[in-house]
C-alpha positions in Angstrom: -42.9 -48.8 5.7 -41.1 -51.5 3.8 -38.0 -49.4 3.4 -38.0 -48.6 7.1 -38.1 -52.3 7.9 -35.2 -52.9 5.5 -33.2 -50.2 7.4 -33.8 -52.0 10.6 -32.8 -55.4 9.1 -29.6 -54.0 7.6 -28.4 -52.9 11.1 -27.7 -56.5 11.8 -26.0 -57.2 8.5 -22.3 -56.7 8.9 -21.5 -57.7 5.4 -22.6 -54.5 3.6 -20.4 -53.0 1.0 -20.2 -49.9 3.2 -18.3 -51.9 5.8 -15.5 -52.2 3.2 -15.6 -48.5 2.3 -13.9 -46.1 4.8 -12.6 -43.4 2.4 -13.3 -42.7 -1.3 -10.3 -44.6 -2.6 -12.0 -47.8 -1.3 -14.8 -47.2 -3.9 -12.3 -47.4 -6.8 -12.2 -51.2 -6.6 -16.0 -51.6 -6.9 -17.9 -52.3 -10.1 -21.0 -50.3 -11.0 -23.4 -52.8 -9.5 -21.5 -52.6 -6.2 -21.5 -48.8 -6.3 -25.3 -48.9 -6.6 -25.5 -51.1 -3.6 -23.1 -48.9 -1.7 -25.5 -46.0 -2.2 -28.3 -48.0 -0.7 -26.0 -48.8 2.3 -25.2 -45.1 2.7 -28.9 -44.2 2.7 -29.6 -46.8 5.4 -26.7 -45.7 7.5 -27.8 -42.1 7.3 -31.4 -42.8 8.3 -30.3 -45.0 11.2 -27.8 -42.3 12.4 -30.1 -39.3 12.1 -32.9 -41.2 13.9 -30.6 -41.3 16.9 -29.3 -37.7 16.7 -31.8 -35.6 14.9 -30.5 -33.1 12.3 -30.9 -32.6 8.6 -32.4 -35.6 6.9 -34.3 -34.9 3.7 -31.6 -33.0 1.8 -29.0 -35.7 2.4 -31.4 -38.5 1.3 -31.9 -36.6 -2.0 -28.2 -36.7 -2.9 -27.2 -40.2 -1.8 -26.7 -41.5 -5.3 -25.1 -38.2 -6.5 -22.6 -38.2 -3.6 -21.7 -41.8 -4.1 -21.2 -41.3 -7.8 -19.0 -38.2 -7.4 -16.7 -40.0 -4.9 -16.7 -43.1 -7.2 -15.7 -41.1 -10.3 -13.5 -38.3 -9.0 -10.3 -38.5 -7.0 -11.2 -36.7 -3.8 -9.6 -35.0 -1.9 -7.1 -34.2 -4.8 -10.2 -33.2 -6.8 -12.0 -30.5 -4.9 -15.6 -31.0 -3.9 -17.7 -28.1 -2.5 -21.1 -28.5 -1.1 -23.4 -25.5 -1.0 -24.9 -24.8 2.4 -23.7 -28.1 3.7 -26.9 -29.5 5.2 -26.9 -32.2 2.5 -23.4 -33.4 3.3 -24.2 -36.3 5.6 -23.7 -38.9 2.9 -20.4 -37.2 2.0 -19.3 -37.5 5.7 -20.2 -41.2 5.7 -18.0 -41.9 2.7 -15.1 -39.8 3.8 -13.9 -41.5 7.0 -16.6 -40.3 9.4 -19.3 -43.0 9.2 -18.4 -44.2 12.7 -19.0 -40.7 14.1 -22.4 -40.0 12.6 -24.2 -40.5 15.9 -22.2 -37.5 17.3 -23.3 -35.1 14.6 -24.4 -31.7 15.8 -23.5 -32.6 19.4 -20.8 -31.0 21.6 -17.4 -32.3 20.6 -18.9 -34.3 17.7 -19.2 -33.8 14.0 -20.5 -30.6 12.6 -23.8 -30.6 10.8 -22.1 -28.8 7.9 -18.9 -29.1 6.0 -16.0 -27.8 8.1 -12.4 -27.5 6.9 -10.7 -28.3 10.2 -12.9 -31.5 10.5 -11.7 -33.3 7.4 -9.4 -32.9 4.4 -12.4 -33.9 2.3 -14.3 -30.8 3.4 -12.7 -28.4 0.9 -14.8 -25.4 1.9 -16.9 -24.8 5.0 -20.5 -23.6 4.5 -23.6 -22.9 6.7 -25.1 -20.2 4.5 -26.2 -20.8 0.9 -25.0 -19.8 -2.6 -21.2 -19.7 -2.0 -20.1 -22.9 -3.7 -19.7 -21.6 -7.3 -17.6 -18.6 -6.1 -15.4 -20.8 -3.9 -15.1 -23.4 -6.7 -14.1 -20.9 -9.2 -11.5 -19.6 -6.8 -10.1 -23.1 -6.5 -10.1 -23.6 -10.2 -8.2 -20.4 -10.9 -5.8 -21.3 -8.2 -5.2 -24.7 -9.8 -4.6 -23.1 -13.1 -2.2 -20.5 -11.7 -0.2 -23.2 -10.0 -0.1 -25.5 -13.0 -2.1 -28.3 -11.4 -4.6 -30.6 -13.1 -7.2 -31.6 -10.5 -11.0 -31.3 -11.0 -13.2 -28.9 -9.1 -16.8 -29.8 -8.4 -19.4 -27.5 -6.9 -22.8 -28.8 -5.9 -25.6 -26.2 -5.6 -29.3 -26.6 -5.1 -32.1 -25.0 -7.1 -33.0 -22.8 -4.1 -29.5 -21.7 -3.6 -28.8 -20.9 -7.2 -31.6 -18.3 -7.1 -29.4 -16.0 -5.0 -27.6 -13.1 -6.7 -24.1 -14.4 -5.6 -24.6 -17.5 -7.6 -25.3 -15.5 -10.8 -22.3 -13.3 -10.1 -20.1 -16.4 -9.8 -21.5 -18.0 -13.0 -21.1 -14.8 -14.9 -17.4 -14.6 -13.8 -16.8 -18.3 -14.4 -18.2 -18.0 -18.0 -15.9 -15.1 -18.6 -12.8 -16.7 -17.2 -13.5 -20.0 -18.8 -11.7 -22.0 -16.2 -12.5 -25.7 -16.2 -14.9 -26.7 -13.4 -18.1 -28.6 -12.9 -21.1 -27.1 -11.3 -23.8 -29.7 -10.4 -27.3 -28.2 -10.1 -29.2 -30.4 -7.7 -32.8 -29.6 -8.7 -35.2 -31.1 -6.1 -37.8 -28.3 -6.5 -37.6 -27.6 -2.8 -35.1 -26.0 -0.5 -36.1 -25.6 3.1 -39.4 -24.1 2.0 -40.7 -24.4 -1.6 -38.5 -22.3 -3.8 -39.9 -19.1 -5.2 -39.2 -16.9 -8.2 -38.5 -17.1 -11.9 -35.5 -19.4 -11.7 -37.6 -22.1 -10.0 -40.2 -21.8 -12.7 -37.5 -21.9 -15.4 -36.1 -25.1 -14.0 -39.5 -26.7 -13.6 -40.4 -25.8 -17.2 -37.1 -27.1 -18.5 -37.5 -30.5 -16.8 -41.1 -30.9 -17.7 -41.2 -29.3 -21.1 -43.1 -31.3 -23.7 -40.6 -30.8 -26.4 -37.7 -32.0 -24.3 -39.6 -35.1 -23.1 -41.0 -35.9 -26.6 -37.6 -35.8 -28.2 -36.2 -37.8 -25.3 -38.7 -40.6 -25.7 -38.2 -40.7 -29.5 -34.4 -40.9 -28.9 -34.9 -43.9 -26.6 -37.0 -45.7 -29.1 -34.6 -45.0 -32.0 -31.5 -46.1 -30.1 -33.1 -49.3 -28.8 -32.2 -51.1 -32.1 -28.6 -50.1 -32.0 -25.7 -52.2 -30.8 -25.0 -52.0 -27.1 -21.9 -49.8 -27.5 -23.8 -47.3 -29.6 -26.8 -47.4 -27.3 -24.5 -46.3 -24.4 -23.0 -43.5 -26.5 -26.5 -42.4 -27.6 -27.7 -42.4 -24.0 -25.0 -40.1 -23.0 -25.7 -37.8 -26.0 -29.4 -37.9 -25.1 -28.7 -36.5 -21.7 -27.1 -33.5 -23.3 -30.2 -32.5 -25.2 -30.3 -28.8 -24.6 -30.0 -25.7 -26.8 -32.2 -26.9 -29.7 -34.9 -27.8 -27.2 -34.6 -24.6 -25.2 -33.1 -26.4 -22.3 -30.1 -24.9 -20.6 -30.2 -21.7 -22.8 -29.7 -19.4 -19.8 -26.6 -21.3 -18.6 -25.2 -21.6 -22.2 -25.6 -17.8 -22.5 -23.5 -17.4 -19.3 -20.7 -19.4 -20.8 -21.4 -22.9 -19.4 -21.6 -26.2 -21.3 -25.0 -27.4 -20.2 -25.9 -31.1 -19.7 -29.2 -32.3 -18.5 -31.7 -32.7 -17.0 -30.4 -36.0 -15.7 -32.2 -38.4 -13.2 -30.1 -37.9 -10.1 -31.1 -41.2 -8.6 -30.2 -43.3 -11.7 -26.6 -44.5 -11.4 -26.7 -45.9 -14.9 -26.9 -42.3 -16.1 -24.9 -40.5 -13.4 -21.8 -42.7 -13.5 -21.1 -42.5 -17.3 -22.0 -38.8 -17.5 -19.6 -37.9 -14.6 -16.9 -40.0 -16.2 -17.3 -38.3 -19.5 -17.1 -34.9 -17.9 -14.1 -36.0 -15.9 -12.3 -37.2 -19.1 -13.5 -34.4 -21.4 -11.3 -31.6 -22.7 -13.9 -28.9 -22.2 -12.3 -25.4 -22.2 -15.1 -23.9 -20.3 -17.1 -24.6 -17.1 -19.8 -27.4 -17.3 -23.2 -27.3 -15.6 -24.7 -30.7 -15.0 -28.4 -30.4 -14.1 -29.6 -33.3 -12.0 -33.2 -33.8 -10.8 -33.5 -35.4 -7.4 -36.2 -36.0 -4.8 -35.7 -34.6 -1.3 -36.2 -37.4 1.2 -35.7 -40.1 -1.5 -35.8 -43.7 -0.3 -37.5 -43.1 3.1 -41.2 -43.1 2.9 -41.9 -40.9 5.9 -39.6 -38.2 4.5 -41.1 -38.5 1.0 -44.6 -38.1 2.4 -43.7 -35.2 4.7 -44.6 -31.7 3.6 -41.0 -30.5 4.3 -39.5 -33.8 3.4 -38.2 -34.0 7.0 -35.7 -31.3 6.3 -34.7 -30.8 9.9 -35.7 -33.4 12.4 -35.6 -34.3 16.1 -34.7 -37.9 16.9 -37.3 -40.2 15.4 -38.6 -43.8 15.1 -37.1 -45.4 12.0 -40.1 -47.5 11.2 -42.8 -44.8 11.5 -40.8 -41.6 11.1 -42.5 -40.2 14.2 -40.3 -37.6 15.8 -39.6 -37.3 19.5 -40.4 -33.7 19.9 -40.7 -32.5 23.5 -43.9 -30.7 24.5 -43.2 -27.1 25.1 -44.6 -25.4 28.3 -44.5 -22.0 26.6 -44.7 -20.7 23.0 -41.5 -20.1 21.0 -40.3 -16.5 20.7 -40.8 -16.9 17.0 -44.5 -17.8 17.5 -45.0 -14.9 19.9 -43.6 -12.5 17.3 -45.8 -14.0 14.5 -49.0 -13.9 16.5 -48.5 -10.3 17.6 -47.6 -9.2 14.1 -50.9 -10.7 12.9 -52.7 -8.7 15.7 -51.0 -5.5 14.6 -51.8 -6.1 10.9 -55.5 -6.4 11.8 -55.5 -2.7 12.7 -52.9 -1.4 10.2 -53.2 -2.5 6.6 -49.9 -0.9 5.7 -48.0 -3.7 7.5 -46.4 -6.2 5.2 -44.1 -9.1 5.8 -40.9 -10.1 4.0 -38.6 -13.1 4.5 -35.8 -14.6 2.5 -36.7 -18.3 2.0 -37.4 -18.9 5.7 -41.1 -18.4 6.2 -41.4 -21.2 8.8 -38.2 -20.4 10.6 -39.2 -16.7 11.1 -42.9 -17.1 11.7 -43.8 -15.4 8.5 -45.8 -18.5 7.4 -48.2 -17.6 10.2 -48.5 -14.0 8.9 -48.8 -15.2 5.3 -51.5 -17.6 6.2 -53.6 -14.8 7.5 -52.5 -12.1 5.0 -51.3 -13.9 1.9 -51.3 -10.7 -0.3 -49.2 -8.9 2.3 -46.6 -11.5 2.7 -43.5 -11.8 0.4 -41.0 -14.6 0.4 -38.2 -13.3 -2.0 -36.2 -16.6 -1.9 -32.6 -16.8 -0.9 -31.9 -13.2 -1.6 -31.2 -11.2 1.6 -29.8 -8.2 -0.2 -32.9 -7.9 -2.4 -35.1 -8.4 0.7 -33.6 -5.4 2.4 -33.8 -3.0 -0.5 -37.2 -4.4 -1.4 -38.3 -3.5 2.1 -36.7 -0.1 1.7 -38.7 0.5 -1.5 -41.9 -0.4 0.3 -41.1 1.9 3.2 -40.2 4.8 0.9 -43.7 4.6 -0.5 -45.5 4.6 2.9 -45.8 0.9 3.8 -44.6 -0.6 7.0 -42.4 -3.6 6.1 -41.4 -6.2 8.7 -38.3 -7.8 7.2 -37.8 -11.1 9.1 -34.4 -12.6 8.6 -32.1 -14.6 10.9 -29.5 -12.6 12.6 -26.6 -14.3 10.7 -28.5 -14.2 7.4 -28.9 -10.4 7.6 -25.1 -10.1 7.6 -25.4 -10.9 3.8 -27.5 -7.8 3.3 -25.4 -5.4 5.4 -24.5 -3.0 2.6 -28.1 -2.6 1.8 -29.0 -2.0 5.4 -26.4 0.8 5.5 -27.0 2.5 2.1 -30.6 1.7 1.2 -32.2 1.9 4.6 -30.2 3.8 7.2 -28.7 6.6 5.1 -32.2 7.3 3.8 -33.7 6.8 7.3 -36.4 4.6 6.0 -38.7 2.9 8.6 -37.9 -0.7 7.8 -38.5 -3.1 10.8 -35.8 -5.8 10.9 -36.9 -8.9 12.9 -33.8 -10.8 13.9 -34.6 -14.4 14.9 -31.9 -16.7 16.2 -30.1 -13.9 18.0 -27.5 -15.3 20.4 -26.3 -18.9 20.5 -28.3 -21.5 18.6 -27.1 -24.9 19.8 -26.7 -27.7 17.3 -26.3 -25.4 14.3 -23.0 -24.0 15.8 -21.1 -21.0 14.7 -22.5 -20.5 11.2 -25.9 -19.8 12.6 -25.1 -18.1 15.9 -26.5 -14.6 16.0 -23.5 -13.1 17.8 -22.8 -9.9 15.9 -26.0 -8.0 15.1 -26.0 -5.7 18.1 -22.5 -4.6 17.1 -23.1 -4.3 13.4 -26.4 -2.6 13.7 -25.8 -0.5 16.8 -23.0 1.4 15.1 -25.3 2.7 12.3 -26.8 6.2 12.6 -30.6 6.3 12.6 -30.9 2.6 13.8 -33.1 1.8 16.8 -32.2 -1.5 18.4 -34.2 -3.4 21.0 -34.2 -6.9 22.6 -36.8 -8.5 24.8 -36.1 -10.3 28.1 -39.2 -12.5 27.9 -42.1 -13.2 25.6 -44.3 -10.5 27.1 -41.7 -7.9 26.3 -41.3 -9.3 22.8 -45.0 -8.9 22.2 -44.9 -5.3 23.3 -41.8 -4.6 21.2 -43.6 -5.8 18.1 -46.2 -3.2 18.8 -43.5 -0.7 19.4 -41.9 -1.5 16.0 -45.3 -1.2 14.3 -45.8 2.3 15.7 -42.2 3.5 15.1 -42.0 5.6 12.0 -39.0 7.8 12.8 -36.5 5.5 11.0 -35.3 1.9 10.8 -35.4 -0.4 13.8 -34.3 -3.9 14.7 -35.8 -6.4 17.1 -33.6 -9.3 18.1 -34.7 -12.3 20.0 -33.3 -15.8 20.7 -34.1 -19.2 19.3 -36.3 -21.4 21.5 -39.3 -21.1 23.8 -40.3 -18.4 26.2 -40.5 -18.7 30.0 -44.3 -18.9 30.4 -44.8 -15.2 31.1 -48.4 -14.1 30.5 -48.8 -12.1 27.3 -51.3 -9.3 26.9 -51.8 -8.8 23.1 -53.3 -5.4 23.8 -50.4 -4.1 26.0 -49.1 -0.7 25.0 -46.0 0.0 23.1 -42.8 0.6 25.1 -41.4 4.1 25.2 -38.4 4.0 22.9 -35.1 4.2 24.8 -36.8 3.4 28.1 -35.4 0.6 30.3 -36.8 -0.7 33.6 -35.7 -1.7 37.1 -36.6 -5.3 37.7 -35.2 -5.7 41.2 -34.0 -3.1 43.7 -30.7 -3.7 45.5 -27.6 -1.9 46.5 -23.8 -1.8 45.9 -23.8 -3.8 42.6 -26.1 -3.4 39.7 -26.5 -5.6 36.6 -27.8 -4.2 33.4 -29.1 -6.9 31.1 -29.8 -6.5 27.4 -32.0 -9.3 26.0 -32.5 -12.9 27.0 -30.0 -13.2 29.9 -32.3 -11.5 32.4 -33.6 -14.8 33.7 -30.0 -15.9 34.5 -29.4 -12.5 36.2 -32.5 -13.1 38.4 -31.3 -16.6 39.2 -27.9 -15.3 40.2 -29.5 -12.7 42.3 -31.5 -15.3 44.2 -28.3 -17.3 44.8 -26.4 -14.2 46.0 -29.2 -13.1 48.3 -28.5 -16.2 50.5 -25.0 -14.6 51.0 -26.6 -11.3 51.9 -25.7 -9.7 48.6 -28.7 -7.8 47.2 -28.3 -6.9 43.5 -30.1 -4.3 41.5 -31.3 -5.9 38.3 -32.2 -3.7 35.3 -33.6 -4.6 31.9 -32.1 -2.2 29.3 -34.6 -3.2 26.6 -32.8 -0.9 24.1 -29.2 -0.9 23.0 -29.9 2.2 20.9 -31.0 4.6 22.0 -29.6 3.9 25.5 -31.6 4.8 28.5 -29.0 7.2 29.7 -30.9 8.3 32.8 -31.2 4.7 33.9 -27.5 4.0 33.3 -26.5 7.3 35.1 -28.7 6.4 38.1 -27.2 2.9 38.3 -23.6 4.3 38.0 -24.1 7.0 40.6 -25.9 4.8 43.2 -23.8 1.6 43.0 -20.2 0.7 43.6 -20.1 -1.6 40.5 -22.0 -2.0 37.3 -22.1 -5.2 35.2 -23.5 -5.3 31.7 -24.5 -8.6 30.1 -25.7 -9.6 26.7 -26.0 -12.5 24.2 -23.8 -10.8 21.7 -20.2 -10.2 20.7 -17.6 -7.7 22.0 -18.3 -4.3 20.5 -22.0 -4.5 21.2 -24.2 -3.3 24.1 -21.5 -3.3 26.7 -19.3 -1.2 24.5 -22.1 1.3 24.0 -22.6 1.6 27.7 -18.9 2.1 28.3 -18.8 4.8 25.7 -21.7 6.6 27.4 -20.1 6.3 30.8 -16.9 7.7 29.5 -18.5 10.5 27.7 -20.6 11.4 30.8 -17.6 11.4 33.1 -19.0 8.5 35.1 -15.7 6.5 34.8 -13.7 9.3 36.4 -14.4 8.2 40.0 -14.4 4.8 41.8 -17.1 3.0 39.8 -16.1 -0.5 38.8 -17.5 -1.6 35.4 -17.4 -5.1 33.9 -18.9 -6.3 30.6 -20.1 -9.8 30.0 -20.6 -10.9 26.4 -19.9 -13.8 24.1 -16.2 -14.8 23.9 -14.2 -13.6 21.0 -14.2 -17.0 19.3 -16.6 -18.9 17.0 -18.2 -21.4 19.3 -18.8 -25.0 18.1 -22.2 -26.7 18.4 -23.5 -28.0 21.7 -26.7 -27.8 23.7 -27.6 -24.1 24.2 -27.3 -24.2 28.0 -23.8 -25.7 27.7 -22.8 -23.1 25.1 -23.8 -20.3 27.4 -21.9 -22.0 30.3 -18.9 -22.3 28.1 -19.3 -18.6 27.2 -19.4 -17.6 30.8 -22.9 -16.1 30.6 -25.0 -18.4 32.9 -26.1 -17.7 36.4 -23.0 -19.4 37.9 -20.7 -17.1 35.9 -22.7 -14.0 37.0 -22.4 -15.1 40.6 -18.7 -15.4 40.2 -18.4 -12.0 38.6 -20.3 -10.4 41.4 -18.2 -12.1 44.0 -15.0 -10.8 42.3 -16.4 -7.2 42.5 -17.7 -7.6 46.0 -14.3 -8.4 47.5 
């Protein structure tokens, strides 16, 4: 509470050091005491901004001192700085010319919530998914060496992100190449959800190990009697206590010079260590292990279970978020509840997620069936093949991964699941556009990238009742792999019957009978189709509206009937080109239904990466709202 009051008071103080700092070069004139105060200013500015906009809070608060120290010591943007994932980059944005725009973050036309190359020369690498920073940083380091340049390369990665296989691949390669770069491991013992796995335990043991801490305390006592200059040198050496104590052995074996653990909030440690690394002549990569606290410096975040990772707008003093009351459950919750219902009657059902139990609803399943729920960490490739192994031995795995995150496990979907025709159930949350998270999290491509795979069954609900039935369908489907995609957000208030029967695979439905023009919807655009139909009815245009339900297998009888009994057919979907509409066109062509006078139009997401905005505005920009449907029908009706 005291800190929150300080944030409020500082709003009226126009004489902060941050007022004098617009870009990192402005920090170079500050002494270390002023740099510490600058970090406090950055934290206050971030809290005040995110309170107005919502967004990612806890992760950024945890790296305020680290971010400030990096920009104070290194010469960005000449020195390359890569942030893994990017949701902790708000302090970085504040210090790199964007502090005045922080109240636009994640809004249409405003700042991205992640690093973005076209937004700033200080954003050296864009990121919305994790575990890419070391690979990208190594690429930049090698490029520097090949071009004969001398700049530094710094990659910041979290303890959750470093658990992913890609990070190990990069470290293994970096240790072999021995190109000079700095990897900063930000160890806050928490990603979005508590990190899982052996790496998390290794880091925890490393930081809390009795031998390390005993030696550290002895070193402090021994050096206290030394002259000041030697005390500083000894303090720096103390922070590098590693191999003899067991600390950093894994990283040393991979070819890195390990330093740490270091208190990531102590500028008296961070600044001299970073300067030493900058000025050293190491001929191999360095890994600096810093320990931070997610949500640091803001009591409501520190006391929150998720450290206020992602927040709505909130009251700065209390931390209370301004979350609207939903009139209907989220699609995620509908899925989770129905999966629990199915698991009650089928003990072979197991749940898998990759570090997103809350986001995918698997926390609900895990709360009921903890022994049947597996969070594998940020490891989508492993999650898919792990699920394949379970399926191969007779279990019924539900592998719940965001649509965009499953892209990271695509090879495993092809080789380990589809070629072997194993009944893995893929649950793709966040299918379609996702609002403030923008292009990195928009599930635009899954219909196209899954629908082209032999053996894959692919379905999408038009409302929450259909979703509930499709979970039942997936639970009963053992013929091969299937995928169920559904959008982010709340349902429409449709009544759900948890005991409703499964849907016949490949069977769509007619929702409204009309004539002349038919619309075939796949997924969540059905409500917009019905709204458009109501508008057009006032103009004496009566549409036939059909819900495809399945992109694969297609309901060929339904499509044939629509084509033969209407003058025009429109398909609509919340996905990219090459998806459902393309599958329908292929069938129409193969069946000879395009040889006559039938007019066919496909409506899908535009062939671009759409920036963040409110979902309704995104779909309007994409030409997939009711107004766009009306316009398309009127074109065909002329």
